[in-house]
PAZAKE-821394 format. One record per residue (C-alpha): residue number from 1; x, y, z. Coordinates in Angstrom, 1 decimal. Each point is the difference from the previous one (the first is absolute). Layout:
// PAZAKE-821394
> i/px/py/pz
> NUM/X/Y/Z;
...
// end
This chain:
// PAZAKE-821394
> i/px/py/pz
> 1/21.9/8.1/46.9;
> 2/-2.7/2.7/-0.2;
> 3/-0.3/2.3/2.5;
> 4/-3.5/-1.0/0.9;
> 5/1.0/-3.7/0.9;
> 6/3.0/1.1/1.7;
> 7/-2.2/1.8/2.6;
> 8/-2.8/-3.0/-0.2;
> 9/3.2/-2.4/0.7;
> 10/1.4/2.1/2.9;
> 11/-3.2/0.6/1.8;
> 12/-0.7/-3.9/-0.1;
> 13/3.5/-0.2/1.8;
> 14/-0.8/2.2/2.6;
> 15/-3.0/-1.5/0.6;
> 16/1.4/-3.7/0.3;
> 17/2.6/1.1/2.3;
> 18/-2.5/1.1/2.3;
> 19/-1.8/-2.9/0.1;
> 20/3.4/-2.3/0.4;
> 21/2.1/2.4/2.7;
> 22/-3.1/2.4/0.9;
> 23/1.9/3.0/-1.4;
> 24/-0.5/1.7/-3.7;
> 25/3.9/0.8/-0.1;
> 26/1.1/-3.8/0.7;
> 27/2.2/-1.5/2.9;
> 28/1.8/2.6/2.0;
> 29/-2.1/3.1/-1.2;
> 30/-1.1/2.2/2.6;
> 31/-3.3/0.3/1.2;
> 32/-2.6/-2.2/2.0;
> 33/-2.4/-2.7/-1.9;
> 34/-3.6/1.1/-0.1;
> 35/-2.3/-2.5/2.3;
> 36/-1.6/-1.9/-3.4;
> 37/3.7/-0.6/-0.7;
> 38/1.8/-1.0/3.3;
> 39/1.9/-3.1/0.0;
> 40/-1.7/-1.4/2.7;
> 41/-3.3/-0.5/-2.7;
> 42/0.1/-3.3/-2.3;
> 43/0.9/0.9/-3.3;
> 44/-3.1/-1.0/-1.2;
> 45/-1.7/3.0/1.9;
> 46/2.6/2.6/-1.2;
> 47/-0.7/-1.6/-3.6;
> 48/-3.6/0.6/0.5;
> 49/0.7/3.5/1.2;
> 50/1.6/0.8/-2.5;
> 51/-2.3/-1.3/-2.6;
> 52/-2.8/2.4/1.7;
> 53/2.3/3.1/0.1;
> 54/0.6/-0.2/-3.7;
> 55/-3.4/-0.6/-1.0;
> 56/-0.5/3.4/2.1;
> 57/2.6/1.8/-1.9;
> 58/-1.9/-0.9/-3.4;
> 59/2.3/-2.7/-1.1;
> 60/-2.4/-2.5/-2.1;
> 61/0.6/-4.1/0.1;
> 62/2.3/0.1/2.9;
> 63/-1.1/-3.2/2.1;
> 64/2.0/-1.8/2.9;
> 65/0.6/-2.6/-2.9;
> 66/1.5/2.6/-2.2;
> 67/2.0/1.5/2.9;
> 68/1.5/-3.7/0.5;
> 69/1.0/-0.3/-3.7;
> 70/1.8/3.3/0.4;
> 71/1.8/-1.1/3.1;
> 72/1.2/-3.1/-1.4;
> 73/1.2/1.4/-3.5;
> 74/2.0/3.1/2.6;
> 75/1.9/-2.8/1.6;
> 76/0.9/-1.8/-3.1;
> 77/0.8/3.0/-2.0;
> 78/0.2/2.9/2.0;
> 79/-1.3/3.3/-1.6;
> 80/0.1/-1.4/-3.4;
> 81/-2.7/-2.2/0.6;
> 82/-2.6/2.9/1.1;
> 83/0.6/0.9/-3.5;
> 84/-3.2/-0.4/-2.4;
> 85/1.8/-2.2/-2.6;
> 86/-2.6/0.9/-2.7;
> 87/2.0/3.1/-0.4;
> 88/3.4/-1.3/-0.2;
> 89/-0.7/-2.4/-3.2;
> 90/1.8/1.2/-3.0;
> 91/-2.5/1.1/-2.4;
> 92/-0.8/-1.6/-3.3;
> 93/-2.0/1.1/-3.1;
> 94/-1.7/-3.5/-0.4;
> 95/-1.0/-0.1/3.7;
> 96/-1.2/-3.4/0.9;
> 97/-0.6/-1.1/-4.1;
> 98/1.1/-3.4/-0.7;
> 99/3.3/-0.2/-1.8;
> 100/-1.4/-2.2/-2.9;
> 101/-2.5/3.0/-0.5;
> 102/2.6/2.6/0.0;
> 103/1.9/-2.0/-2.6;
> 104/-2.7/-0.4/-2.2;
> 105/-0.7/3.7/0.0;
> 106/3.2/0.9/-0.7;
> 107/0.0/-2.5/-3.1;
> 108/-3.1/1.6/-1.2;
> 109/0.9/3.2/0.3;
> 110/3.4/-0.9/-2.0;
> 111/-2.2/-1.5/-2.6;
> 112/-2.1/3.3/-0.2;
> 113/3.2/1.9/-0.5;
> 114/0.1/1.8/-3.3;
> 115/-3.3/-1.2/-1.0;
> 116/-3.4/2.4/0.2;
> 117/-1.2/0.7/3.6;
> 118/-3.6/-1.6/1.1;
> 119/-1.7/-0.1/3.4;
> 120/0.8/-1.6/3.4;
> 121/-2.5/-2.6/-1.1;
> 122/2.0/-1.0/-2.9;
> 123/3.0/-0.3/1.7;
> 124/-1.5/-1.9/2.8;
> 125/-1.2/-2.5/-2.7;
> 126/3.4/-0.5/-1.4;
> 127/1.4/-0.6/3.6;
> 128/-2.5/-2.7/0.4;
> 129/0.8/-1.7/-3.1;
> 130/3.7/0.3/0.9;
> 131/-0.6/-1.6/3.1;
> 132/-2.1/-3.0/-1.7;
> 133/3.1/-0.4/-2.1;
> 134/2.4/0.0/2.7;
> 135/-1.6/-1.7/3.0;
> 136/-3.1/-1.9/-2.0;
> 137/-3.6/0.9/-0.7;
> 138/-1.3/0.1/3.3;
> 139/2.7/2.1/1.4;
> 140/-0.6/3.0/-2.3;
> 141/-3.5/0.3/1.9;
> 142/0.9/-0.8/3.7;
> 143/3.0/1.8/-0.1;
> 144/-1.1/3.4/-1.4;
> 145/-1.0/2.6/2.4;
> 146/-2.9/1.9/0.2;
> 147/-0.7/2.9/-2.5;
> 148/0.7/2.9/2.6;
> 149/3.3/-2.2/1.5;
> 150/1.1/-0.4/-3.6;
> 151/0.1/3.4/-1.2;
> 152/1.7/1.2/3.2;
> 153/2.7/-2.3/-0.7;
> 154/0.0/1.4/-3.7;
> 155/0.4/3.3/1.0;
> 156/2.8/-0.8/2.7;
> 157/2.0/-1.9/-2.7;
> 158/-0.7/1.5/-3.4;
> 159/1.9/3.1/-1.5;
> 160/-2.3/3.0/0.1;
> 161/0.5/0.4/-3.6;
> 162/-0.8/-3.8/-0.7;
> 163/-2.9/0.1/2.6;
> 164/-3.5/-1.3/-2.3;
> 165/-2.6/2.4/0.0;
> 166/-1.0/3.4/-1.6;
> 167/2.0/3.2/0.7;
> 168/-1.7/2.7/2.0;
> 169/-1.5/2.4/-1.8;
> 170/1.0/3.4/-0.2;
> 171/-3.3/1.9/-0.4;
> 172/-3.8/-0.7/0.3;
> 173/-2.7/0.9/-2.2;
> 174/-2.7/2.1/1.4;
> 175/-3.3/-1.7/1.3;
> 176/-2.5/-0.6/-2.7;
> 177/-2.8/2.1/0.2;
> 178/-2.6/-2.9/-0.2;
> 179/-0.9/-3.4/1.6;
> 180/1.2/-3.1/-1.2;
> 181/-3.1/-1.6/-2.4;
> 182/-1.9/-2.9/1.7;
> 183/-1.8/-2.6/-1.9;
> 184/-2.3/-3.0/1.3;
> 185/-0.6/-1.9/-2.4;
> 186/1.9/-2.1/-2.6;
> 187/0.7/1.8/-3.0;
> 188/-1.2/3.4/1.2;
> 189/3.6/1.6/-0.5;
> 190/2.4/-1.5/-1.9;
> 191/3.6/1.8/-0.3;
> 192/2.0/-0.6/-3.2;
> 193/4.0/1.4/0.0;
> 194/3.0/-0.7/-1.9;
> 195/3.4/-0.1/1.3;
> 196/3.9/-1.4/-0.7;
> 197/0.6/-3.3/1.9;
> 198/2.9/0.0/2.1;
> 199/1.3/-2.8/-1.9;
> 200/2.4/-0.6/-3.2;
> 201/-1.6/-2.4/-2.5;
> 202/1.9/-1.1/-3.3;
> 203/-1.9/1.1/-3.5;
> 204/0.0/-1.7/-3.0;
> 205/3.1/2.0/-1.1;
> 206/1.8/-1.9/2.9;
> 207/0.4/3.8/2.0;
> 208/-1.1/0.1/3.5;
> 209/-2.4/3.1/0.7;
> 210/-3.0/0.4/2.6;
> 211/-3.4/-1.0/-1.1;
> 212/-3.3/2.0/0.6;
> 213/-2.5/-1.4/2.5;
> 214/-3.7/0.9/-0.3;
> 215/-2.5/-1.2/2.6;
> 216/-3.6/0.3/0.9;
> 217/-0.5/0.3/3.9;
> 218/-3.6/-0.4/1.2;
> 219/-0.4/2.4/3.1;
> 220/-2.5/-1.7/1.9;
> 221/1.9/-3.3/0.0;
> 222/3.7/1.3/-0.5;
> 223/0.1/-2.9/-2.6;
> 224/2.3/0.1/-3.2;
> 225/-2.7/-0.6/-2.4;
> 226/2.4/0.1/-2.9;
> 227/3.5/0.6/-0.9;
> 228/1.9/-0.2/-3.2;
> 229/3.8/0.9/-0.8;
> 230/1.7/1.2/-3.3;
> 231/3.4/0.8/-0.8;
> 232/-0.7/3.6/-0.7;
> 233/-2.6/2.6/-1.3;
> 234/-3.3/-1.3/1.8;
> 235/-2.7/0.7/-3.0;
> 236/-3.6/0.7/1.1;
> 237/-1.0/-3.6/-1.5;
> 238/1.7/-1.1/3.1;
> 239/-2.0/1.8/2.3;
> 240/-3.1/-0.4/-2.2;
> 241/0.7/-3.9/0.3;
> 242/0.7/0.4/3.6;
> 243/-3.8/0.9/0.5;
> 244/-0.9/-3.1/-1.6;
> 245/2.2/-2.3/1.7;
> 246/-1.8/0.8/3.7;
> 247/-3.3/-1.0/-1.0;
> 248/1.1/-3.4/-1.4;
> 249/1.6/-2.7/2.3;
> 250/3.5/-0.5/0.2;
> 251/1.0/-3.4/-1.7;
> 252/2.4/-2.2/2.4;
> 253/3.4/-1.2/-1.9;
> 254/0.5/-3.3/-0.1;
> 255/3.3/0.2/2.2;
> 256/-1.8/1.7/2.9;
> 257/-0.4/-2.0/3.5;
> 258/-3.8/-1.1/0.3;
> 259/-0.4/2.1/3.0;
> 260/0.1/3.0/-2.4;
> 261/-3.5/-1.0/-1.8;
> 262/-2.8/2.1/1.4;
> 263/-2.1/-3.1/1.4;
> 264/2.9/0.1/2.7;
> 265/-0.7/3.8/0.8;
> 266/-1.9/1.2/3.1;
> 267/-3.0/0.9/-2.2;
> 268/-3.4/-1.8/-0.6;
> 269/1.4/-1.7/-2.9;
> 270/-2.9/-2.1/-0.4;
> 271/-2.7/2.8/-0.2;
> 272/2.1/1.7/-2.5;
> 273/0.8/-2.8/-2.2;
> 274/-3.8/-0.4/-0.6;
> 275/-0.3/3.6/-1.0;
> 276/3.1/-0.4/-2.7;
> 277/1.6/-3.1/-0.8;
> 278/3.3/1.9/-1.4;
> 279/1.1/-0.1/3.6;
> 280/0.6/-3.9/0.1;
> 281/3.3/0.4/-1.5;
> 282/0.6/3.8/1.4;
> 283/3.0/0.7/2.3;
> 284/-0.6/1.5/3.5;
> 285/-0.3/3.5/-0.8;
> 286/-3.2/2.3/-0.3;
> 287/-2.4/0.8/-2.9;
> 288/-1.3/3.4/0.0;
> 289/-1.8/2.1/-2.6;
> 290/1.2/3.7/0.8;
> 291/-2.6/2.7/0.0;
> 292/2.4/3.1/0.5;
> 293/3.7/-0.2/-1.1;
> 294/2.2/2.8/1.5;
> 295/3.1/0.7/-2.3;
> 296/2.4/3.0/0.0;
> 297/0.4/2.3/-2.9;
> 298/2.4/-2.1/-2.4;
> 299/-0.2/0.0/-3.1;
> 300/-1.1/-3.9/-0.5;
> 301/-2.8/0.7/2.7;
> 302/-1.3/3.0/-1.8;
> 303/0.0/-1.8/-3.2;
> 304/-2.6/-0.5/-2.5;
> 305/0.4/-3.8/-0.1;
> 306/-0.4/-0.2/3.6;
> 307/-2.9/2.0/0.4;
> 308/-1.6/-1.9/-2.6;
> 309/1.0/-3.2/1.6;
> 310/-1.7/1.5/3.5;
> 311/-3.0/0.9/-2.0;
> 312/-0.5/-3.2/-1.6;
> 313/0.3/-1.8/3.4;
> 314/-2.3/2.7/1.8;
> 315/2.7/1.1/2.5;
> 316/0.2/3.6/1.1;
> 317/3.3/1.8/-0.3;
> 318/1.5/2.5/2.6;
> 319/3.2/1.6/-0.7;
> 320/1.9/0.8/3.4;
> 321/0.7/3.7/0.9;
> 322/2.8/1.3/-1.4;
> 323/3.8/0.1/1.9;
> 324/-1.9/-2.1/2.7;
> 325/1.5/-3.1/0.0;
> 326/-1.5/-1.0/3.7;
> 327/-3.4/0.0/-1.9;
> 328/1.2/-3.5/-1.2;
> 329/1.7/-0.8/3.3;
> 330/-1.3/-3.9/0.5;
> 331/1.5/-1.0/-3.8;
> 332/3.0/2.0/0.7;
> 333/0.7/-1.8/3.6;
> 334/-0.3/-3.1/-1.8;
> 335/2.3/0.6/-2.5;
> 336/2.5/0.4/2.9;
> 337/-1.6/-3.5/1.5;
> 338/0.9/-1.7/-3.3;
> 339/3.5/1.2/0.1;
> 340/0.8/-1.2/3.5;
> 341/-2.1/-3.2/0.2;
> 342/1.0/-1.0/-3.8;
> 343/2.7/1.9/-1.6;
> 344/2.4/-0.1/2.3;
> 345/-0.1/-3.8/-0.1;
> 346/0.4/0.1/-3.7;
> 347/3.6/-0.3/-2.0;
> 348/0.7/3.6/-1.4;
> 349/-1.5/1.8/2.8;
> 350/1.2/3.7/-0.5;
> 351/-1.3/1.5/3.1;
> 352/-2.4/2.8/0.5;
> 353/2.7/2.9/-0.2;
> 354/3.5/0.3/-1.1;
> 355/1.5/-0.2/3.6;
> 356/-1.5/-3.4/0.0;
> 357/0.8/-1.5/-3.3;
> 358/2.8/-2.4/-0.3;
> 359/2.6/0.0/-2.4;
> 360/-0.4/-2.5/-2.5;
> 361/-3.4/-0.2/0.0;
> 362/-0.1/-0.4/-3.9;
> 363/2.0/-3.3/0.3;
> 364/-2.5/-1.2/2.7;
> 365/-3.3/0.4/-2.6;
> 366/-1.0/-3.5/-1.0;
> 367/-3.5/0.0/-0.6;
> 368/-2.1/1.0/-3.3;
> 369/-2.9/2.4/0.2;
> 370/-2.4/-2.8/-0.5;
> 371/1.9/-2.4/2.7;
> 372/-0.3/3.0/2.4;
> 373/-3.7/0.2/-0.7;
> 374/-0.8/-4.1/0.7;
> 375/1.9/0.9/3.5;
> 376/-2.0/3.1/0.8;
> 377/-3.2/-1.9/-0.9;
> 378/1.2/-2.9/2.5;
> 379/1.3/2.6/2.8;
> 380/-3.6/2.0/-0.2;
> 381/-1.9/-3.1/0.4;
> 382/2.6/-1.7/2.7;
> 383/1.0/3.1/1.4;
> 384/-2.3/2.9/0.1;
> 385/-3.4/-1.4/-0.2;
> 386/0.2/-2.1/3.3;
> 387/2.3/2.4/1.7;
> 388/-1.7/1.9/3.2;
> 389/-0.3/4.0/-0.7;
> 390/-0.8/2.2/3.2;
> 391/-1.9/2.4/-2.3;
> 392/-2.7/-2.8/-0.5;
> 393/-2.2/-0.6/3.1;
> 394/-3.3/-2.0/-0.1;
> 395/-3.2/1.8/0.5;
> 396/-1.2/-2.4/2.8;
> 397/3.6/-0.2/1.7;
> 398/2.1/3.2/-0.4;
> 399/2.8/-1.3/1.9;
> 400/0.9/-2.9/-1.9;
> 401/2.1/0.9/-3.3;
> 402/-0.9/-1.8/-3.2;
> 403/1.7/-0.9/-3.4;
> 404/-1.2/1.3/-3.0;
> 405/-1.7/-3.6/-1.3;
> 406/-1.5/-0.1/3.5;
> 407/-1.3/3.7/-0.4;
> 408/-1.6/-1.0/-3.3;
> 409/-1.8/-3.0/1.3;
> 410/-1.7/2.4/2.7;
> 411/-0.9/2.8/-2.5;
> 412/-1.6/-2.3/-2.4;
> 413/-2.2/-1.6/2.8;
> 414/-1.4/3.3/0.5;
> 415/0.3/1.3/-3.8;
> 416/-0.1/-3.2/-2.2;
> 417/1.8/-0.8/-3.3;
> 418/-0.9/0.6/-3.3;
> 419/2.0/-1.9/-3.0;
> 420/0.7/1.8/-3.1;
> 421/0.4/-2.5/-2.8;
> 422/2.6/1.7/-2.3;
> 423/1.4/-2.0/-3.0;
> 424/2.7/0.5/-2.0;
> 425/-1.8/2.4/-2.6;
> 426/-0.4/2.2/3.0;
> 427/3.6/0.1/0.4;
> 428/0.5/1.0/-3.5;
> 429/-2.5/2.4/0.1;
> 430/2.0/2.1/3.0;
> 431/3.1/-0.1/-2.3;
> 432/1.4/3.4/-1.6;
> 433/-1.9/1.1/-3.0;
> 434/1.6/1.2/-3.5;
> 435/-1.4/1.4/-3.2;
> 436/1.5/-1.1/-3.2;
> 437/-1.0/-0.6/-3.7;
> 438/0.3/-3.4/-1.6;
> 439/2.0/0.1/-3.0;
> 440/0.8/-2.7/-2.7;
> 441/2.8/-1.3/2.3;
> 442/-1.9/0.1/3.0;
> 443/0.2/2.0/3.3;
> 444/3.5/1.7/0.4;
> 445/1.0/0.9/3.7;
> 446/3.6/1.1/0.4;
> 447/1.6/-1.7/-2.8;
> 448/-2.1/-3.1/0.9;
> 449/-2.8/-1.5/-2.3;
> 450/-2.8/-2.0/1.1;
> 451/-2.0/-1.7/-2.6;
> 452/-2.4/-2.7/-0.2;
> 453/-2.7/-1.3/-3.0;
> 454/-2.7/1.0/2.0;
> 455/0.8/3.5/-1.0;
> 456/-0.2/-0.4/-3.5;
> 457/-3.4/1.5/-0.4;
> 458/1.2/3.3/2.1;
> 459/3.0/0.7/-1.5;
> 460/0.0/3.8/-1.3;
> 461/-3.2/0.3/1.5;
> 462/-1.3/2.7/2.5;
> 463/-1.7/-0.9/3.5;
> 464/-3.1/1.2/0.7;
> 465/1.6/2.2/2.8;
> 466/0.1/3.2/-1.8;
> 467/1.4/2.2/3.1;
> 468/3.0/-2.1/-0.4;
> 469/0.1/0.9/-3.4;
> 470/-1.0/-3.8/-1.0;
> 471/3.1/-1.7/1.8;
> 472/-0.8/-3.3/1.5;
> 473/0.0/-0.9/3.9;
> 474/2.9/-1.8/1.0;
> 475/1.1/-1.7/3.4;
> 476/3.3/-0.8/0.7;
> 477/2.0/-1.0/2.6;
> 478/3.4/1.9/1.1;
> 479/1.7/-2.9/1.7;
> 480/-0.9/-2.4/-3.2;
> 481/0.3/1.4/-3.1;
> 482/-0.6/-3.2/-1.8;
> 483/-3.7/0.3/-0.8;
> 484/-2.8/3.0/-0.2;
> 485/-3.8/-0.2/0.2;
> 486/-1.9/1.7/-2.3;
> 487/-3.7/1.1/0.1;
> 488/-1.7/-1.2/-3.0;
> 489/-3.7/1.4/-1.3;
> 490/-1.6/-2.8/2.1;
> 491/1.4/1.5/3.2;
> 492/2.0/-2.5/1.2;
> 493/3.6/0.2/0.5;
> 494/2.1/-2.4/-2.3;
> 495/3.6/-1.1/0.7;
> 496/2.5/0.9/-3.2;
> 497/3.7/-1.3/0.3;
> 498/3.4/1.4/-0.7;
> 499/1.1/-0.9/-3.2;
> 500/3.3/-1.5/2.1;
> 501/-1.7/-1.5/2.6;
> 502/1.0/-3.4/-0.9;
> 503/3.3/0.9/0.1;
> 504/0.1/1.6/3.5;
> 505/-1.4/-2.2/2.7;
> 506/0.3/2.0/2.9;
> 507/-1.8/3.2/1.1;
> 508/1.8/3.0/-0.6;
> 509/-0.9/3.7/1.1;
> 510/0.0/3.3/-1.8;
> 511/3.3/1.4/1.9;
> 512/1.8/-3.0/-1.4;
> 513/-1.0/0.9/-3.0;
> 514/0.6/3.5/-0.1;
> 515/3.7/-1.3/1.2;
> 516/-0.1/-2.4/-3.1;
> 517/-0.7/2.9/-2.4;
> 518/2.7/2.1/1.3;
> 519/2.7/-2.7/-0.2;
> 520/-1.0/-2.0/-3.6;
> 521/1.1/2.2/-2.9;
> 522/-3.0/1.3/-2.5;
> 523/1.0/-1.2/-3.7;
> 524/-2.9/1.8/-1.5;
> 525/-1.9/-3.1/-0.5;
> 526/-2.6/-0.2/2.4;
> 527/-1.3/-3.5/-0.3;
> 528/4.1/-0.9/0.5;
> 529/0.2/2.4/3.0;
> 530/-3.0/-1.8/1.6;
> 531/1.3/-3.4/-1.0;
> 532/3.5/1.3/1.7;
> 533/-1.7/1.2/3.1;
> 534/-1.7/-3.4/0.4;
> 535/3.6/-1.8/0.0;
> 536/1.1/2.5/2.3;
> 537/-2.7/-0.4/2.3;
> 538/0.1/-3.9/-0.1;
> 539/3.6/0.1/0.8;
> 540/-0.4/2.0/3.0;
> 541/-2.8/-1.8/1.3;
> 542/2.2/-3.2/-0.6;
> 543/2.4/1.2/2.0;
> 544/-2.0/1.2/2.6;
> 545/-1.8/-3.7/0.2;
> 546/3.7/-1.7/0.0;
> 547/1.9/1.9/1.8;
> 548/2.6/0.7/-2.6;
> 549/1.3/3.4/-1.3;
> 550/1.6/0.1/-3.4;
> 551/0.7/3.5/-0.2;
> 552/2.6/2.1/1.9;
> 553/-1.2/1.9/3.0;
> 554/1.1/3.5/1.1;
> 555/2.3/-1.8/2.9;
> 556/1.6/-2.3/-2.6;
> 557/0.5/3.1/-2.3;
> 558/1.8/1.8/2.9;
> 559/2.1/-3.2/0.8;
> 560/1.1/-0.1/-3.8;
> 561/1.2/3.5/-0.1;
> 562/2.2/-0.7/3.3;
> 563/1.4/-3.2/-1.8;
> 564/0.9/2.0/-2.8;
> 565/1.4/2.6/1.7;
> 566/2.1/-2.2/2.3;
> 567/1.4/-1.9/-2.6;
> 568/3.4/1.1/-1.6;
> 569/0.6/1.7/-3.3;
> 570/-0.2/-3.1/-2.9;
> 571/1.6/0.7/-3.2;
> 572/-3.0/0.4/-2.5;
> 573/0.1/-2.4/-3.2;
> 574/-1.8/0.5/-3.1;
> 575/-3.4/-1.5/-0.1;
> 576/-0.9/-2.4/-3.1;
> 577/-3.0/0.8/-2.2;
> 578/-3.0/0.2/1.6;
> 579/1.4/-0.3/3.5;
> 580/-0.4/3.6/1.0;
> 581/2.8/2.5/1.6;
> 582/1.7/-0.3/3.4;
> 583/2.7/-1.8/1.6;
> 584/0.3/-3.4/0.5;
> 585/-0.4/0.2/3.5;
> 586/-3.0/2.1/-0.1;
> 587/-1.7/-2.3/-2.8;
> 588/0.9/-3.3/2.2;
> 589/-2.0/2.2/2.9;
> 590/-2.8/0.8/-2.3;
> 591/-0.4/-3.3/-2.1;
> 592/0.1/-2.5/2.9;
> 593/-2.5/1.6/2.4;
> 594/-2.3/1.4/-2.6;
> 595/-0.9/3.6/1.2;
> 596/0.8/-0.6/3.6;
> 597/3.7/0.2/-0.7;
> 598/0.8/-2.6/3.0;
> 599/3.1/-2.2/-0.2;
> 600/0.0/-3.4/-1.2;
> 601/-0.5/-2.5/3.1;
> 602/-1.2/2.8/2.6;
> 603/-3.0/1.1/1.3;
> 604/-1.7/3.3/-0.7;
> 605/1.4/1.5/3.5;
> 606/3.3/-0.9/-0.2;
> 607/2.4/2.8/-0.7;
> 608/4.0/-0.9/-0.4;
> 609/0.8/3.5/0.4;
> 610/-1.5/0.1/3.4;
> 611/1.9/-3.0/1.5;
> 612/-3.4/-2.3/-0.5;
> 613/2.5/-3.1/0.8;
> 614/0.1/-1.4/-3.5;
> 615/2.2/0.9/-3.1;
> 616/0.3/-0.2/-3.5;
> 617/1.3/-3.7/0.0;
> 618/-3.2/-1.6/0.1;
> 619/-0.3/1.0/-3.8;
> 620/2.3/-3.4/-0.2;
> 621/-3.1/-1.9/0.5;
> 622/-1.8/0.8/-3.3;
> 623/-1.1/-3.1/-1.9;
> 624/1.3/-0.7/-3.1;
> 625/-3.4/-0.3/-1.8;
> 626/-0.3/3.4/1.3;
> 627/3.2/1.0/-1.7;
> 628/-1.3/-1.7/-3.2;
> 629/-3.3/2.2/-0.1;
> 630/2.2/2.9/0.5;
> 631/2.3/-0.7/-2.9;
> 632/-3.0/-1.2/-2.3;
> 633/-1.7/3.8/0.7;
> 634/3.5/1.4/-0.7;
> 635/0.0/-1.5/-3.4;
> 636/-3.5/1.2/-0.5;
> 637/0.9/3.5/0.5;
> 638/-1.4/0.1/3.8;
> 639/1.9/0.3/2.9;
> 640/3.4/0.8/-1.4;
> 641/1.7/-2.8/2.2;
> 642/1.9/-2.8/-1.7;
> 643/0.9/-2.3/3.4;
> 644/-1.0/0.4/3.1;
> 645/2.5/-2.1/1.8;
> 646/2.5/2.0/-1.8;
> 647/-1.7/3.2/0.8;
> 648/-0.2/-1.1/3.8;
> 649/3.7/-0.8/-0.1;
> 650/0.9/4.0/-0.9;
> 651/-2.1/0.9/2.8;
// end
């Protein structure tokens, strides 16, 4: 027992013995009882006298009923009955938590083990799902403890290395020498920024990588006005089109629930619909025309294309101070919120740093960039815009925190709403500009030829722009190179398609085109080379759409090398005419697996040399038709294999 509890129990014993026999030392001790505790007095008077005495000594909460309870406990258990048994209970890490909740938390921690770490809120949601799966949908909400209790339980059960949350900072940046920017009306200040999202997405090449996210945040309402995801290399056109997306309503996707329509948001929808009929089928997100955009000093925001887009829309451009990330604090904090509120729930979450990253994040990636874009747009409408923000306060109710949609509704009541009718032609005007000549073959851009009958009167003719050497103004979309737009002498932009556009049915960007140029061999004929590029492009887009890949990956090539090293030394046999060199075993591997060098009957990841659980006996499962095909190929001077079944028996 703690010393303090020992002293307290012994003190109670002396007082109770004085009540019972008149002497603090108990029966047989020396001394004379005090008058208040003489044995001639009734026991009730002695109890009341002791209660008054203890109160005078400073004991709190001691009344005659309390003394009678202590006397009863002393009779039953002796000195042990006078001990405060709250100090004798064995300590538990989980306290009084429900055992079902403890099991669910441990299961959630087990599922998160080896994956990227999120926040305690994400772990709490996973625990709720586990409780719902185990004990029914209602139990998931009823059994889950409050947030503070749950956080204490997780800290008690989790390994410190696996505890969700951010690591402590080792250094702190100095306080900025300026005050935060203040905005009082929608669109007064809009911050643009780009960062890599903490999610692995599957690209058209089948390789997982982190896409780049560019958002526009309104400072006054904390609304995400627009957001765009790109596989890699965000361009100035993305930021320029982001300006136009803010000023037009966001359409509702067909599969979105009805509650995400603007008609169900907490805004004066009927009054806005009278001003702008485009809001009838809009999502519950603000439509704000920016007055000033605050950007960092990145190349895409200081480019001529982005400056021209700002000038076209009448938007002021304000670069942030150099090397001062806190100058755009709201948008930087929004990126952190997106990571905790959205990214950690998406398959392929990488965590914000290497410490929080899981072991096999690339294998978890299953969403393409387009699918992630759709998920992000729906989350902004359903998760971010209706969510209460502590930094938003109503002008007339300073104690009430508002959501971005509620703040927008409060501010448009004071400052109004002005619709901007942008058309498709306005978007084309915002695209980047190039200057090219019109030759007899058309317009040549990076080994792509754009031609149309409308160019016939202009072939070989200079334009009226003498400052550009007579070249013509061409607008192009870096993310869809299937067409360009040329400004004709009448001043209008006219679409000119790629000559191989009918062969390629999916959009492709400059990054993919440059990759193809490095892969496809140039034979000297520019027309043949362009056709080969179109064929290779269509093959890549087909694999991206169907999810199949006929070419070997780097992992498959490495597996093939290990297979070849693990095989025993087979005697080489002369190759027949046209069959190429090499031994029969190597030739079987090469010809039966194409370029990936897989064993017949095996998946790409199987490796007999590493104890994969399978053997070369599966070669006996080769069909007879396959053997006939191989024999026919050998007779034609191809594979150099006469009989596949015989070859398998030799193996």
